[in-house]
Each structure stands twice: as structure tokens, then as C-alpha cells.
Backbone of each chain as ProteinMPNN parsed JSONL, in Angstrom:
{"seq_chain_A": "MTGQDERRVFCPVCSARFAPEGDLTEGDQVRCSICGQMLIVRACDNQWLGERRSMLSDDEIRDRVDGFAMIRGYGFNEMKEEIIDGLIGKRDAFGDFYCPCRLEQTPEYQCPCRPTRGGDVERDGRCHCGLFWKDSRER", "coords_chain_A": {"N_chain_A": [[113.056, 65.028, 74.519], [110.428, 66.49, 72.663], [108.877, 68.41, 69.981], [107.215, 71.567, 70.721], [107.842, 71.923, 73.42], [110.438, 71.152, 73.624], [112.159, 73.267, 73.316], [111.542, 75.052, 75.271], [111.729, 76.672, 78.456], [110.722, 76.421, 81.791], [110.018, 79.117, 83.878], [110.34, 79.75, 87.265], [109.877, 82.146, 88.511], [108.223, 83.92, 87.008], [106.341, 82.117, 86.315], [106.013, 81.067, 83.716], [106.671, 79.822, 80.379], [109.553, 80.067, 78.385], [111.482, 80.511, 75.351], [114.733, 79.998, 75.095], [117.724, 81.103, 73.301], [119.582, 78.93, 71.109], [120.829, 75.517, 71.637], [119.819, 73.45, 74.387], [121.326, 72.312, 77.408], [121.57, 70.251, 80.262], [122.169, 72.051, 83.201], [122.932, 74.382, 81.97], [123.111, 77.993, 81.962], [120.623, 80.353, 81.73], [118.87, 83.372, 80.826], [115.686, 84.381, 81.807], [113.487, 85.43, 79.357], [111.255, 86.83, 79.852], [111.0, 87.839, 82.521], [113.576, 88.387, 83.32], [115.062, 86.896, 85.125], [117.929, 84.992, 86.133], [118.578, 81.66, 85.365], [119.241, 78.21, 86.126], [119.357, 75.51, 84.046], [117.4, 72.603, 84.274], [116.649, 69.201, 83.563], [113.544, 67.648, 83.728], [110.982, 65.352, 84.139], [110.545, 65.128, 81.315], [110.675, 67.769, 80.515], [112.063, 71.111, 80.468], [113.146, 72.674, 83.321], [113.579, 75.723, 85.018], [115.934, 76.643, 87.429], [116.211, 78.84, 90.102], [118.953, 80.987, 90.078], [121.292, 81.733, 92.604], [119.319, 81.886, 94.586], [117.097, 83.93, 96.373], [119.054, 85.616, 97.269], [120.621, 88.871, 97.812], [121.993, 89.529, 95.507], [120.581, 88.118, 93.603], [118.126, 89.521, 93.166], [119.044, 92.0, 92.375], [120.394, 91.366, 89.995], [118.245, 90.361, 88.562], [116.475, 92.581, 88.223], [118.131, 94.309, 86.8], [118.563, 92.722, 84.561], [115.96, 92.496, 83.515], [115.412, 95.169, 82.885], [117.348, 95.549, 80.921], [116.535, 93.754, 78.901], [114.055, 94.878, 78.173], [114.738, 97.436, 77.56], [114.487, 99.466, 79.429], [114.949, 102.099, 81.894], [116.416, 103.376, 84.985], [115.898, 105.445, 87.93], [116.919, 107.842, 90.481], [115.751, 106.594, 92.62], [116.246, 103.931, 92.612], [117.992, 102.358, 94.348], [116.741, 102.617, 96.85], [114.31, 101.387, 96.345], [115.152, 98.818, 95.753], [116.16, 98.162, 98.263], [113.7, 98.021, 99.558], [112.608, 95.787, 98.273], [114.328, 93.838, 99.234], [113.66, 94.029, 101.877], [111.046, 93.021, 101.732], [111.604, 90.353, 101.089], [112.909, 89.602, 103.446], [110.867, 89.916, 105.339], [108.621, 88.63, 104.257], [109.361, 86.493, 102.677], [109.95, 86.453, 99.885], [110.839, 88.238, 96.815], [108.714, 90.374, 96.598], [106.652, 93.014, 95.254], [107.56, 96.053, 96.708], [105.889, 98.167, 97.138], [103.333, 97.398, 97.325], [100.66, 95.773, 99.071], [100.176, 93.088, 98.744], [101.423, 89.749, 98.925], [102.027, 87.772, 96.734], [102.594, 85.36, 94.049], [102.097, 86.696, 91.617], [102.916, 89.23, 92.098], [105.647, 89.122, 92.317], [108.67, 90.777, 91.782], [109.918, 91.601, 88.534], [106.598, 92.721, 88.601], [103.46, 91.187, 87.534], [101.725, 93.087, 86.17], [103.72, 94.834, 85.282], [105.325, 93.185, 83.716], [103.431, 92.815, 81.834], [103.155, 95.191, 80.454], [102.757, 97.711, 81.682], [104.712, 99.696, 81.908], [105.148, 100.519, 79.31], [102.69, 101.677, 78.818], [102.239, 103.534, 80.943], [104.619, 104.77, 81.306], [106.159, 104.16, 83.453], [106.713, 101.73, 86.089], [104.489, 100.524, 88.709], [105.842, 101.03, 91.149], [107.792, 102.791, 90.346], [110.286, 101.846, 89.749], [111.14, 100.772, 87.277], [111.556, 102.542, 84.27], [110.301, 103.935, 81.265], [111.592, 105.926, 79.956], [114.537, 106.869, 81.233], [115.153, 109.409, 81.949], [112.907, 110.649, 82.76], [110.816, 111.477, 85.601]], "CA_chain_A": [[111.986, 66.015, 74.427], [110.063, 66.761, 71.277], [107.868, 69.446, 69.758], [107.442, 72.92, 71.23], [108.425, 71.894, 74.752], [111.865, 70.876, 73.517], [112.925, 74.503, 73.338], [111.019, 75.992, 76.266], [112.163, 76.491, 79.846], [109.759, 76.995, 82.747], [110.624, 80.05, 84.835], [109.559, 79.725, 88.498], [109.567, 83.505, 88.991], [107.036, 84.454, 86.326], [105.429, 80.99, 86.059], [105.745, 80.994, 82.278], [107.724, 79.146, 79.619], [110.164, 80.907, 77.355], [112.385, 79.764, 74.485], [116.046, 80.648, 74.98], [118.438, 80.855, 72.047], [120.55, 77.836, 71.083], [120.452, 74.216, 72.203], [119.868, 73.407, 75.852], [121.967, 71.183, 78.071], [121.43, 70.281, 81.728], [123.17, 72.876, 83.877], [123.131, 75.673, 81.277], [122.533, 79.166, 82.611], [119.902, 81.19, 80.761], [118.08, 84.436, 81.439], [114.282, 84.366, 81.384], [113.261, 86.583, 78.483], [110.028, 87.522, 80.289], [111.18, 88.593, 83.779], [114.979, 88.745, 83.517], [115.703, 86.044, 86.131], [118.936, 84.03, 85.685], [118.136, 80.313, 85.734], [120.057, 77.048, 85.778], [118.42, 74.607, 83.364], [117.34, 71.216, 84.751], [115.698, 68.339, 82.853], [112.661, 67.023, 84.711], [109.714, 64.872, 83.565], [110.462, 65.433, 79.892], [110.625, 69.205, 80.216], [113.141, 71.903, 81.063], [112.739, 73.544, 84.418], [114.611, 76.67, 85.428], [116.167, 76.743, 88.885], [116.67, 80.207, 90.354], [120.367, 81.095, 90.46], [121.491, 82.594, 93.792], [117.95, 82.113, 95.049], [116.796, 84.759, 97.535], [120.168, 86.48, 97.694], [120.545, 90.257, 97.333], [122.483, 89.537, 94.126], [119.558, 87.6, 92.69], [117.145, 90.533, 92.766], [119.749, 93.048, 91.613], [120.641, 90.845, 88.657], [116.959, 90.219, 87.866], [115.93, 93.879, 87.771], [119.026, 94.807, 85.736], [118.306, 91.888, 83.379], [114.652, 92.86, 82.956], [115.565, 96.497, 82.273], [118.161, 95.383, 79.707], [115.696, 93.093, 77.889], [112.973, 95.765, 77.721], [115.252, 98.765, 77.217], [114.03, 100.418, 80.439], [115.979, 102.708, 82.72], [116.133, 103.575, 86.409], [116.236, 106.787, 88.393], [117.653, 107.878, 91.746], [115.055, 105.799, 93.64], [116.518, 102.496, 92.41], [118.554, 101.669, 95.521], [115.738, 102.574, 97.924], [113.297, 100.384, 95.984], [115.793, 97.498, 95.95], [116.132, 97.93, 99.727], [112.329, 97.603, 99.859], [112.459, 94.401, 97.802], [115.071, 93.006, 100.184], [112.809, 94.037, 103.074], [109.949, 92.08, 101.473], [112.154, 89.002, 101.227], [113.189, 89.333, 104.863], [109.627, 89.845, 106.126], [107.548, 87.823, 103.657], [109.879, 85.282, 102.034], [110.419, 86.546, 98.497], [111.007, 89.617, 96.347], [107.451, 90.927, 96.144], [106.641, 94.466, 95.062], [107.602, 96.692, 98.028], [104.904, 99.245, 97.23], [101.995, 96.805, 97.397], [100.416, 94.966, 100.268], [100.049, 91.669, 98.407], [102.598, 88.883, 98.832], [101.607, 86.643, 95.901], [103.517, 85.188, 92.913], [101.894, 87.661, 90.531], [103.6, 90.478, 92.451], [107.108, 88.999, 92.305], [109.257, 91.811, 90.919], [108.946, 92.561, 88.021], [105.245, 92.18, 88.813], [102.759, 90.826, 86.302], [101.35, 94.272, 85.381], [104.921, 95.386, 84.646], [105.661, 92.257, 82.62], [102.362, 92.911, 80.838], [103.187, 96.408, 79.642], [102.466, 98.96, 82.402], [105.737, 100.725, 81.651], [104.873, 101.045, 77.957], [101.466, 102.473, 78.873], [102.279, 104.629, 81.923], [105.953, 105.372, 81.349], [106.847, 103.675, 84.648], [105.961, 100.687, 86.785], [103.762, 101.019, 89.893], [106.824, 101.49, 92.149], [108.766, 103.744, 89.823], [111.611, 101.234, 89.61], [111.433, 100.714, 85.838], [111.072, 103.715, 83.532], [110.432, 103.837, 79.816], [112.658, 106.867, 79.659], [115.144, 107.054, 82.552], [115.301, 110.837, 82.266], [111.666, 111.102, 83.385], [110.756, 111.206, 87.034]], "C_chain_A": [[111.69, 66.363, 72.978], [109.083, 67.929, 71.209], [108.236, 70.764, 70.407], [108.17, 72.914, 72.567], [109.941, 71.704, 74.726], [112.698, 72.131, 73.735], [112.527, 75.425, 74.49], [111.462, 75.624, 77.674], [111.115, 77.139, 80.747], [110.504, 77.883, 83.738], [109.774, 80.08, 86.111], [109.235, 81.115, 89.048], [108.295, 84.007, 88.327], [106.05, 83.362, 85.943], [105.029, 80.903, 84.588], [106.9, 80.263, 81.603], [108.254, 80.092, 78.549], [111.15, 80.047, 76.568], [113.717, 80.487, 74.392], [116.706, 80.325, 73.642], [119.36, 79.655, 72.197], [120.015, 76.559, 71.71], [120.618, 74.251, 73.716], [120.555, 72.147, 76.347], [121.756, 71.361, 79.569], [122.545, 71.14, 82.343], [123.473, 74.198, 83.181], [122.543, 76.804, 82.105], [121.896, 80.046, 81.547], [119.118, 82.262, 81.522], [116.647, 84.366, 80.907], [114.003, 85.621, 80.569], [112.005, 87.357, 78.883], [110.286, 88.394, 81.523], [112.641, 88.955, 84.072], [115.728, 87.888, 84.518], [116.76, 85.137, 85.486], [118.556, 82.658, 86.236], [119.182, 79.284, 85.355], [119.084, 76.0, 85.231], [118.541, 73.19, 83.905], [116.322, 70.444, 83.918], [114.862, 67.616, 83.89], [111.358, 66.625, 84.03], [109.529, 65.329, 82.122], [110.242, 66.921, 79.593], [111.795, 69.904, 80.908], [112.563, 72.791, 82.155], [113.899, 74.478, 84.76], [114.716, 76.694, 86.946], [116.755, 78.125, 89.14], [118.134, 80.222, 90.788], [120.483, 82.074, 91.622], [120.173, 82.905, 94.482], [117.894, 82.86, 96.373], [117.975, 85.587, 98.041], [119.93, 87.909, 97.198], [120.964, 90.324, 95.862], [121.41, 89.073, 93.15], [118.624, 88.718, 92.218], [117.814, 91.67, 91.988], [119.964, 92.608, 90.169], [119.328, 90.758, 87.869], [116.444, 91.563, 87.358], [116.815, 94.493, 86.677], [118.759, 94.045, 84.439], [116.997, 92.264, 82.714], [114.739, 94.21, 82.235], [116.342, 96.403, 80.949], [117.307, 94.793, 78.569], [114.674, 94.073, 77.309], [113.475, 97.139, 77.266], [114.767, 99.837, 78.18], [115.209, 100.997, 81.201], [115.53, 102.822, 84.163], [116.304, 105.052, 86.726], [116.863, 106.702, 89.786], [116.978, 107.067, 92.853], [115.448, 104.319, 93.592], [116.979, 101.795, 93.69], [117.547, 101.561, 96.657], [114.674, 101.527, 97.625], [113.889, 98.976, 96.125], [115.879, 97.175, 97.443], [114.744, 97.453, 100.162], [112.071, 96.173, 99.436], [113.168, 93.44, 98.758], [114.299, 92.926, 101.512], [111.635, 93.081, 102.93], [110.436, 90.639, 101.641], [112.359, 88.658, 102.703], [111.901, 89.128, 105.666], [108.633, 88.828, 105.581], [108.051, 86.698, 102.754], [110.29, 85.365, 100.59], [110.37, 88.013, 98.046], [109.708, 90.164, 95.738], [107.551, 92.449, 96.051], [106.595, 95.176, 96.424], [106.538, 97.764, 98.228], [103.477, 98.715, 97.253], [101.9, 95.95, 98.643], [100.506, 93.472, 99.97], [101.405, 90.951, 98.364], [102.213, 87.628, 98.041], [102.525, 86.566, 94.682], [103.334, 86.24, 91.817], [102.594, 88.995, 90.829], [105.081, 90.29, 92.763], [107.635, 90.079, 91.365], [110.071, 91.169, 89.794], [107.537, 91.962, 88.037], [104.531, 91.945, 87.477], [102.292, 92.057, 85.511], [102.552, 94.89, 84.652], [105.366, 94.499, 83.485], [104.665, 92.422, 81.489], [102.287, 94.239, 80.112], [102.834, 97.717, 80.338], [103.456, 100.07, 82.059], [105.543, 101.347, 80.262], [103.705, 102.026, 78.02], [101.627, 103.723, 79.741], [103.638, 105.34, 81.976], [106.794, 104.878, 82.515], [106.059, 102.511, 85.231], [105.326, 101.295, 88.039], [104.71, 101.662, 90.906], [107.722, 102.626, 91.657], [110.18, 103.179, 89.834], [112.027, 101.242, 88.14], [110.78, 101.897, 85.136], [111.303, 103.506, 82.044], [111.55, 104.754, 79.35], [113.285, 107.244, 81.0], [115.356, 108.519, 82.907], [114.052, 111.379, 82.932], [111.69, 110.805, 84.871], [109.326, 111.103, 87.504]], "O_chain_A": [[112.603, 66.51, 72.166], [108.539, 68.374, 72.22], [109.412, 71.055, 70.622], [109.006, 73.778, 72.832], [110.638, 72.049, 75.68], [113.804, 72.068, 74.271], [113.13, 76.485, 74.659], [111.558, 74.452, 78.037], [110.676, 78.262, 80.499], [111.485, 77.466, 84.354], [108.59, 80.408, 86.039], [108.41, 81.246, 89.952], [107.382, 84.471, 89.01], [105.03, 83.644, 85.314], [103.862, 80.693, 84.259], [107.972, 80.105, 82.186], [107.499, 80.817, 77.902], [111.597, 79.002, 77.04], [113.826, 81.488, 73.683], [116.301, 79.396, 72.943], [119.864, 79.39, 73.288], [118.905, 76.522, 72.241], [121.448, 74.985, 74.25], [120.39, 71.064, 75.786], [121.761, 72.481, 80.08], [123.722, 70.96, 82.029], [124.185, 75.041, 83.726], [121.592, 76.601, 82.86], [122.549, 80.436, 80.579], [118.755, 82.089, 82.685], [116.43, 84.301, 79.697], [114.247, 86.737, 81.027], [111.72, 88.415, 78.322], [109.851, 89.544, 81.575], [112.911, 89.745, 84.976], [116.915, 88.117, 84.75], [116.522, 84.575, 84.417], [118.253, 82.514, 87.42], [119.92, 79.459, 84.385], [118.104, 75.652, 85.889], [119.638, 72.638, 83.989], [115.254, 70.967, 83.6], [115.403, 67.033, 84.83], [110.7, 67.462, 83.412], [108.477, 65.855, 81.759], [109.693, 67.281, 78.552], [112.426, 69.354, 81.811], [111.621, 73.552, 81.934], [115.057, 74.061, 84.785], [113.709, 76.758, 87.651], [117.698, 78.532, 88.462], [118.51, 79.55, 91.749], [119.843, 83.125, 91.619], [119.933, 84.035, 94.909], [118.541, 82.487, 97.352], [117.904, 86.188, 99.114], [119.139, 88.132, 96.282], [120.382, 91.067, 95.071], [121.328, 89.557, 92.021], [118.361, 88.85, 91.023], [117.227, 92.23, 91.063], [119.742, 93.379, 89.235], [119.293, 91.04, 86.672], [116.028, 91.678, 86.205], [116.313, 95.118, 85.743], [118.729, 94.632, 83.357], [116.922, 92.345, 81.488], [114.217, 94.377, 81.132], [116.024, 97.097, 79.983], [117.351, 95.266, 77.433], [114.45, 94.096, 76.099], [112.729, 97.911, 76.663], [114.644, 101.0, 77.795], [116.318, 100.464, 81.162], [114.421, 102.425, 84.523], [116.794, 105.82, 85.899], [117.286, 105.63, 90.22], [117.567, 106.871, 93.916], [115.023, 103.54, 94.446], [116.426, 100.763, 94.071], [117.493, 100.545, 97.35], [114.187, 100.855, 98.534], [113.204, 98.053, 96.566], [115.687, 96.024, 97.836], [114.624, 96.586, 101.029], [111.4, 95.422, 100.144], [112.659, 92.359, 99.052], [114.29, 91.89, 102.176], [111.264, 92.404, 103.889], [109.762, 89.813, 102.257], [112.023, 87.561, 103.149], [111.844, 88.281, 106.557], [107.882, 88.225, 106.348], [107.244, 86.014, 102.124], [110.926, 84.438, 100.089], [109.927, 88.897, 98.781], [109.617, 90.386, 94.53], [108.406, 93.078, 96.674], [105.683, 94.927, 97.212], [106.308, 98.217, 99.349], [102.522, 99.49, 97.207], [102.896, 95.474, 99.187], [100.869, 92.682, 100.842], [102.389, 91.474, 97.841], [102.09, 86.546, 98.615], [103.159, 87.553, 94.312], [104.301, 86.632, 91.163], [102.835, 89.79, 89.921], [105.71, 91.15, 93.38], [107.101, 90.268, 90.272], [110.855, 90.261, 90.07], [107.312, 90.852, 87.554], [104.952, 92.446, 86.435], [102.444, 92.077, 84.29], [102.415, 95.404, 83.542], [105.733, 94.987, 82.416], [104.996, 92.201, 80.324], [101.439, 94.409, 79.236], [102.632, 98.732, 79.672], [103.081, 101.236, 81.937], [105.748, 102.545, 80.072], [103.721, 103.069, 77.366], [101.22, 104.819, 79.355], [103.778, 106.383, 82.615], [107.996, 105.139, 82.574], [104.884, 102.323, 84.913], [105.599, 102.445, 88.384], [104.407, 102.721, 91.456], [108.335, 103.333, 92.456], [111.155, 103.926, 89.917], [113.132, 101.668, 87.802], [109.613, 102.213, 85.37], [112.332, 102.984, 81.616], [112.342, 104.409, 78.473], [112.627, 107.878, 81.825], [115.703, 108.837, 84.044], [114.092, 112.421, 83.587], [112.48, 109.988, 85.343], [109.08, 110.877, 88.689]]}, "seq_chain_B": "MTNEIKIFALSTCPYCKKTKRFLSEKGIDYEAVDVDLLTSSEQDDVLEEIEKLTGKRSFPVVIIGDEVIVGHNEDKLRQVLGL", "coords_chain_B": {"N_chain_B": [[99.813, 124.281, 113.964], [97.355, 122.117, 114.697], [96.067, 119.829, 114.055], [95.833, 116.283, 114.237], [98.117, 113.972, 112.814], [97.975, 111.232, 110.688], [99.468, 108.367, 109.325], [99.083, 105.894, 106.936], [100.984, 103.21, 106.019], [103.419, 101.134, 104.259], [105.801, 98.839, 105.475], [107.91, 98.341, 103.798], [107.903, 100.153, 101.776], [109.424, 102.577, 99.824], [108.545, 105.197, 99.337], [106.778, 105.683, 101.373], [108.568, 105.736, 103.461], [109.966, 108.031, 102.767], [108.01, 109.983, 103.144], [107.561, 109.795, 105.913], [110.105, 110.481, 106.784], [110.328, 113.087, 105.808], [108.379, 114.461, 107.336], [109.39, 114.023, 109.903], [111.833, 115.347, 109.728], [110.928, 117.92, 109.607], [110.118, 118.259, 112.108], [107.603, 117.427, 112.831], [105.014, 115.803, 114.503], [103.588, 112.559, 114.152], [101.295, 109.805, 113.695], [102.087, 106.63, 112.713], [101.031, 103.845, 110.84], [102.085, 100.738, 109.945], [100.787, 98.948, 107.579], [101.222, 96.428, 106.47], [102.333, 94.999, 108.518], [100.418, 94.441, 110.325], [98.004, 92.288, 112.018], [95.899, 89.889, 110.283], [93.138, 90.449, 110.709], [93.187, 93.007, 111.773], [94.324, 94.27, 109.602], [92.297, 94.009, 107.663], [90.332, 95.74, 108.693], [91.679, 98.198, 108.605], [92.223, 98.415, 105.871], [89.683, 98.631, 104.84], [89.002, 101.127, 105.805], [90.935, 102.682, 104.473], [90.234, 102.258, 101.787], [87.724, 103.399, 101.761], [88.396, 106.061, 102.192], [90.13, 106.686, 100.065], [89.527, 105.243, 97.802], [91.144, 103.353, 96.725], [93.969, 101.039, 96.992], [96.619, 102.281, 97.798], [99.833, 103.423, 98.744], [101.956, 105.804, 100.475], [99.227, 106.785, 102.707], [98.26, 109.82, 103.851], [96.715, 111.411, 106.48], [95.413, 114.403, 107.371], [93.609, 116.157, 109.389], [90.789, 117.014, 107.58], [91.961, 116.53, 105.221], [93.211, 114.283, 102.792], [96.005, 112.711, 101.672], [97.369, 110.962, 99.058], [100.111, 108.962, 98.338], [103.626, 109.955, 98.105], [104.0, 113.272, 98.537], [105.476, 116.078, 98.635], [105.024, 118.788, 98.098], [102.262, 119.058, 98.432], [102.051, 118.316, 101.109], [103.472, 120.382, 102.325], [101.813, 122.52, 101.647], [99.348, 121.873, 102.923], [100.162, 121.724, 105.56], [101.106, 124.208, 105.974], [103.799, 124.906, 105.65]], "CA_chain_B": [[99.094, 123.138, 113.39], [96.874, 121.312, 115.819], [95.493, 118.571, 113.584], [96.648, 115.071, 114.356], [98.5, 113.439, 111.506], [98.06, 109.775, 110.674], [99.997, 107.837, 108.063], [99.016, 104.466, 106.644], [102.176, 102.961, 105.227], [103.944, 99.763, 104.214], [107.145, 98.892, 106.064], [108.927, 98.181, 102.751], [107.652, 101.114, 100.698], [110.379, 103.691, 99.923], [107.855, 106.494, 99.341], [106.257, 105.832, 102.735], [109.726, 106.149, 104.278], [110.279, 109.427, 102.438], [107.001, 110.83, 103.787], [107.856, 109.804, 107.363], [111.366, 111.222, 106.961], [110.034, 114.497, 105.549], [107.679, 115.02, 108.495], [110.321, 114.001, 111.047], [112.823, 116.421, 109.538], [110.257, 119.195, 109.873], [109.773, 118.259, 113.525], [106.146, 117.259, 112.945], [104.623, 114.503, 115.068], [102.564, 111.817, 113.403], [101.114, 108.406, 114.073], [102.222, 105.821, 111.502], [100.631, 102.438, 110.926], [102.583, 99.904, 108.843], [99.644, 98.058, 107.361], [101.683, 95.058, 106.167], [102.782, 94.324, 109.739], [99.26, 94.191, 111.188], [97.382, 90.962, 111.874], [94.938, 89.862, 109.173], [91.865, 91.104, 111.03], [93.484, 94.447, 111.867], [94.564, 94.714, 108.231], [90.999, 94.136, 106.997], [89.686, 96.967, 109.182], [92.418, 99.372, 108.108], [92.053, 98.501, 104.415], [88.335, 99.137, 104.587], [89.082, 102.571, 106.049], [91.729, 103.293, 103.393], [89.47, 102.229, 100.538], [86.653, 104.402, 101.9], [88.996, 107.392, 102.096], [90.883, 106.963, 98.835], [89.007, 104.476, 96.667], [92.143, 102.4, 96.221], [94.968, 100.569, 97.961], [97.9, 102.841, 97.404], [100.512, 103.912, 99.95], [101.354, 106.065, 101.774], [98.048, 107.639, 102.825], [98.472, 110.753, 104.957], [95.454, 112.056, 106.86], [95.633, 115.608, 108.188], [92.256, 116.73, 109.494], [89.914, 116.549, 106.497], [92.763, 116.312, 104.009], [93.786, 112.944, 102.586], [97.028, 112.788, 100.626], [97.805, 109.621, 98.661], [101.43, 109.01, 97.708], [104.568, 110.908, 98.699], [103.802, 114.537, 97.824], [106.013, 117.104, 99.552], [104.363, 120.079, 97.838], [100.941, 119.02, 99.057], [102.263, 118.306, 102.563], [103.849, 121.772, 102.695], [100.628, 123.365, 101.501], [98.346, 121.552, 103.948], [100.727, 121.987, 106.886], [101.519, 125.596, 106.039], [105.268, 124.953, 105.847]], "C_chain_B": [[98.655, 122.214, 114.521], [96.288, 119.97, 115.371], [96.429, 117.401, 113.851], [96.927, 114.523, 112.965], [98.633, 111.927, 111.617], [98.566, 109.321, 109.303], [99.727, 106.34, 108.002], [100.126, 104.165, 105.652], [102.42, 101.457, 105.082], [105.383, 99.835, 104.71], [108.241, 98.849, 105.004], [108.874, 99.271, 101.681], [108.577, 102.336, 100.824], [109.705, 105.055, 99.976], [107.225, 106.765, 100.708], [107.387, 106.316, 103.659], [110.064, 107.611, 104.03], [109.297, 110.378, 103.123], [107.27, 110.935, 105.288], [109.096, 110.659, 107.627], [111.132, 112.727, 106.801], [109.388, 115.142, 106.779], [108.608, 115.081, 109.713], [111.318, 115.143, 110.953], [112.234, 117.803, 109.807], [109.822, 119.292, 111.345], [108.284, 118.084, 113.769], [105.823, 115.853, 113.459], [103.547, 113.846, 114.206], [102.439, 110.414, 113.989], [101.17, 107.589, 112.788], [101.795, 104.388, 111.779], [101.212, 101.716, 109.705], [101.58, 98.782, 108.621], [100.079, 96.614, 107.121], [102.093, 94.298, 107.426], [101.632, 94.054, 110.716], [98.794, 92.736, 111.059], [96.325, 91.044, 110.776], [93.659, 90.626, 109.499], [92.063, 92.615, 111.179], [93.647, 95.037, 110.464], [93.239, 94.938, 107.49], [90.312, 95.44, 107.397], [90.345, 98.207, 108.586], [92.218, 99.53, 106.603], [90.666, 99.031, 104.055], [88.324, 100.665, 104.75], [89.819, 103.279, 104.903], [90.928, 103.347, 102.098], [88.306, 103.221, 100.574], [87.211, 105.807, 101.65], [89.542, 107.693, 100.709], [90.347, 106.24, 97.602], [89.999, 103.502, 96.088], [93.063, 101.957, 97.342], [96.334, 101.052, 97.516], [98.519, 103.499, 98.628], [101.623, 104.873, 99.587], [100.037, 106.85, 101.638], [98.277, 108.518, 104.058], [97.158, 111.469, 105.241], [95.769, 113.207, 107.811], [94.291, 116.327, 108.286], [91.361, 116.13, 108.423], [90.688, 116.229, 105.222], [93.308, 114.888, 103.96], [94.758, 113.033, 101.414], [97.504, 111.368, 100.325], [99.129, 109.745, 97.92], [102.321, 110.028, 98.407], [104.504, 112.207, 97.905], [104.217, 115.687, 98.747], [105.336, 118.452, 99.354], [103.015, 120.143, 98.549], [101.067, 119.041, 100.583], [102.599, 119.715, 103.054], [102.623, 122.667, 102.694], [99.64, 123.127, 102.655], [98.859, 121.92, 105.342], [101.19, 123.438, 107.055], [103.016, 125.756, 106.272], [105.927, 125.908, 104.848]], "O_chain_B": [[99.48, 121.611, 115.207], [96.042, 119.086, 116.192], [97.647, 117.511, 113.712], [96.091, 114.599, 112.065], [99.306, 111.408, 112.508], [98.141, 109.83, 108.266], [100.099, 105.601, 108.914], [100.208, 104.776, 104.586], [101.735, 100.632, 105.687], [106.103, 100.785, 104.4], [109.37, 99.265, 105.262], [109.714, 99.301, 100.782], [108.517, 103.051, 101.824], [110.234, 105.979, 100.594], [107.143, 107.911, 101.15], [107.188, 107.18, 104.514], [110.405, 108.344, 104.958], [109.684, 111.437, 103.618], [107.216, 112.022, 105.863], [109.132, 111.453, 108.566], [111.669, 113.535, 107.56], [109.791, 116.223, 107.211], [108.612, 116.062, 110.455], [111.616, 115.817, 111.939], [112.946, 118.733, 110.185], [109.232, 120.289, 111.762], [107.758, 118.534, 114.786], [106.298, 114.853, 112.919], [102.708, 114.522, 113.612], [103.332, 109.913, 114.671], [100.385, 107.827, 111.87], [102.143, 103.799, 112.802], [100.872, 102.043, 108.568], [101.53, 97.806, 109.369], [99.385, 95.681, 107.524], [102.189, 93.071, 107.398], [101.845, 93.507, 111.798], [99.149, 92.045, 110.104], [95.908, 92.134, 110.386], [93.149, 91.369, 108.659], [91.213, 93.403, 110.763], [93.18, 96.139, 110.174], [93.079, 95.931, 106.78], [89.776, 96.154, 106.549], [89.675, 99.132, 108.128], [92.06, 100.648, 106.11], [90.503, 99.781, 103.093], [87.725, 101.389, 103.955], [89.388, 104.329, 104.427], [90.941, 104.357, 101.394], [87.947, 103.809, 99.554], [86.581, 106.631, 100.986], [89.433, 108.82, 100.226], [90.688, 106.602, 96.476], [89.728, 102.882, 95.059], [92.963, 102.422, 98.478], [97.107, 100.299, 96.924], [97.809, 104.068, 99.456], [102.187, 104.774, 98.497], [99.769, 107.482, 100.615], [98.465, 108.014, 105.165], [96.562, 112.065, 104.343], [96.312, 113.012, 108.898], [93.891, 117.029, 107.358], [91.186, 114.914, 108.35], [90.122, 115.715, 104.258], [93.8, 114.361, 104.958], [94.372, 113.389, 100.301], [97.979, 110.66, 101.213], [99.255, 110.537, 96.986], [101.852, 110.852, 99.192], [104.904, 112.248, 96.742], [103.415, 116.195, 99.532], [105.098, 119.18, 100.319], [102.674, 121.143, 99.18], [100.285, 119.703, 101.266], [102.073, 120.175, 104.067], [102.415, 123.465, 103.608], [99.161, 124.075, 103.277], [98.095, 122.37, 106.195], [101.61, 123.843, 108.138], [103.444, 126.644, 107.01], [107.147, 126.073, 104.865]]}, "name": "protein", "num_of_chains": 2, "seq": "MTGQDERRVFCPVCSARFAPEGDLTEGDQVRCSICGQMLIVRACDNQWLGERRSMLSDDEIRDRVDGFAMIRGYGFNEMKEEIIDGLIGKRDAFGDFYCPCRLEQTPEYQCPCRPTRGGDVERDGRCHCGLFWKDSRERMTNEIKIFALSTCPYCKKTKRFLSEKGIDYEAVDVDLLTSSEQDDVLEEIEKLTGKRSFPVVIIGDEVIVGHNEDKLRQVLGL"}
């Protein structure tokens, strides 16, 4: 692999490419710097593809939301567990961890949803669901 | 309180659950519709009604007579229901 693609990994959760630190080797585990998902790196057609670790398990979504909050410096409040239960309910009813507070079941609303990845928390202080908070002391 | 209470909700939404729980704990009857569990055509009809009432697609929507409450709002529920 050469050029920019050499360093970038495709994340299937946020459908974007990110550049992890250090050299990549098949089977490495990296966290998507955009959505927080843990991925196993696979070489495919001259590019790096991320495979979701623990795909669709309860642990996957817990790790993803914790990872996203860590990357962005966001906090949670007392609703965290109820919202995670909602995300698990979405997976059970609709096949993946879509935003539990929206009707849509589309990739753009995989948690953390695109508006949240795009800066809703910076602008509004919280995401649509109130899972991620700019300041965890706020409610 | 004689008004019928209707709630449009999502089955996965924690705030919708809180609203239902709040009313149940107060012993208040209501009719709840989980919009995400409806068929596509039923969903279209309900969404049209919700958008007419609220101008958006946000849940829960609580309808008490002429009052429409969007989101989980215990203070507003208490006020409208005279609790």
C-alpha cells in the first residue's frame, strides 16, 4: 500500500477512513478516532479495512460509547444505562445499535450518530439522546 | 381529569419509558403507541399526525385534550393534569 491510503483504516460503523498511530499489521486492534469503535485491522484490495470487534454484542456498544466519550472528552449522566438499554433494544429489534431516541434505522444514526460525530455536543452541550454531554455535571 | 391521554413513543426511547412510568405511577390511564413497531403505512399516518401537531419528529409526544407535550417533562405533565 502506498500514499495516503497506506495509513488509513476504513471504519464500517461511521463509514469513514481514519489514520491510527504507528505502523499497521494485519490483525492489529485499533480504535476508530471518529466514532470510538474498536476494530481489528484486515488487509483487503490494497487497503486496510476495520472489522468490528465483538460485533453486535452488548460489550461492543458499551466499549464504543466509552471510547467515543474518551476521545472527545465528553461525560455521561445518570441516564447512561437506560440509553444503553435502548441501544441494545434497537439491536434486538432492528439489527444494529441505532439511536434509541430516533425512528430512523440507517447507518447515519449508528451511535454515535452523524450529528453527534459532527459536533452537536459542542454546539448544544449534549447529543440528541442526552447520552454524551460536553460537561457531565449538566443535565 | 376526564381528558383521554395519548402517547406517541418509541419502544427503545428511555424518555418515552419515563413518561409512561410517571403516568402509571400516578395511576393515570393512557393509550400508548410505539411508532417504531407499527407497519410502514401505519407509521406514515402517525408521523403525519405528529408532524402536524409538533412540527418535528421527536418523542415522546403526549396529547392531553388540546395540550401537546413533546419530550419527557414531569413539571408540564403535573401542571396539565393538575397533580
